[in-house]
C-alpha positions as CSV (number, residue, x, y, z in Angstrom):
1,M,12.7,-7.7,12.6
2,E,9.8,-5.4,12.5
3,E,9.2,-3.0,9.6
4,I,6.5,-0.5,9.0
5,L,5.0,-0.9,5.5
6,Y,2.3,1.8,5.7
7,N,1.0,4.6,7.8
8,I,-2.7,5.3,7.4
9,E,-4.7,8.4,8.3
10,I,-8.5,8.6,8.0
11,H,-10.2,12.0,8.4
12,K,-14.0,12.7,8.5
13,E,-14.9,15.5,6.1
14,H,-18.2,17.3,5.5
15,A,-19.0,15.2,2.4
16,G,-17.5,11.8,3.6
17,Y,-14.1,10.5,4.4
18,L,-10.5,11.1,3.3
19,G,-7.9,8.4,3.7
20,K,-4.2,8.8,3.2
21,I,-1.7,6.0,3.0
22,F,2.0,6.7,3.3
23,S,4.7,4.3,2.2
24,D,8.4,4.4,1.3
25,V,7.7,2.6,-2.0
26,D,4.6,4.5,-3.2
27,G,4.8,7.8,-1.4
28,V,1.4,9.3,-0.4
29,K,-1.9,8.2,-1.9
30,E,-5.3,9.8,-1.1
31,F,-8.7,8.1,-1.3
32,R,-12.1,9.8,-0.8
33,N,-15.5,8.2,-0.3
34,E,-18.8,9.0,1.2
35,H,-18.9,5.7,3.1
36,L,-16.2,4.6,5.6
37,D,-16.5,0.9,4.7
38,L,-15.9,1.6,1.0
39,L,-13.0,3.9,1.8
40,L,-11.4,1.1,3.8
41,R,-12.1,-1.4,1.0
42,D,-10.3,0.9,-1.5
43,I,-7.3,1.4,0.8
44,T,-7.1,-2.4,1.4
45,I,-7.3,-3.3,-2.3
46,D,-4.6,-0.7,-3.2
47,M,-2.2,-2.0,-0.5
48,Q,-2.8,-5.6,-1.5
49,L,-2.1,-4.9,-5.2
50,A,1.1,-3.1,-4.2
51,L,2.3,-6.0,-1.9
52,D,1.4,-8.5,-4.6
53,E,3.5,-6.6,-7.2
54,F,6.4,-6.4,-4.7
55,S,6.3,-10.1,-4.0
56,T,6.2,-10.9,-7.7
57,R,9.2,-8.7,-8.3
58,S,11.2,-10.3,-5.5
59,T,10.6,-13.8,-6.9
60,D,12.0,-12.7,-10.3
61,F,15.5,-12.8,-8.8
62,P,15.6,-16.0,-6.6
63,D,19.4,-16.6,-7.0
64,G,20.6,-13.9,-4.6
65,P,20.0,-10.3,-3.4
66,D,21.6,-8.8,-6.5
67,G,19.8,-11.2,-8.9
68,F,23.0,-12.6,-10.4
69,H,24.4,-16.1,-10.2
70,L,27.7,-17.7,-11.3
């Protein structure tokens, strides 16, 4: 099954670049940087941290989808 985790937009502005990431979990986040490579680094790090946090939360309840066991 395919699921979209993020939509990413990058816009060139007069003073650099604007990046927006959209997700169902975090909503919309904006990043600005004068350099495209640094903007992409910031976006990548933010997504990685969010995905790491999600995977940590999902391993907290290994017994079932509701987190309960009998």
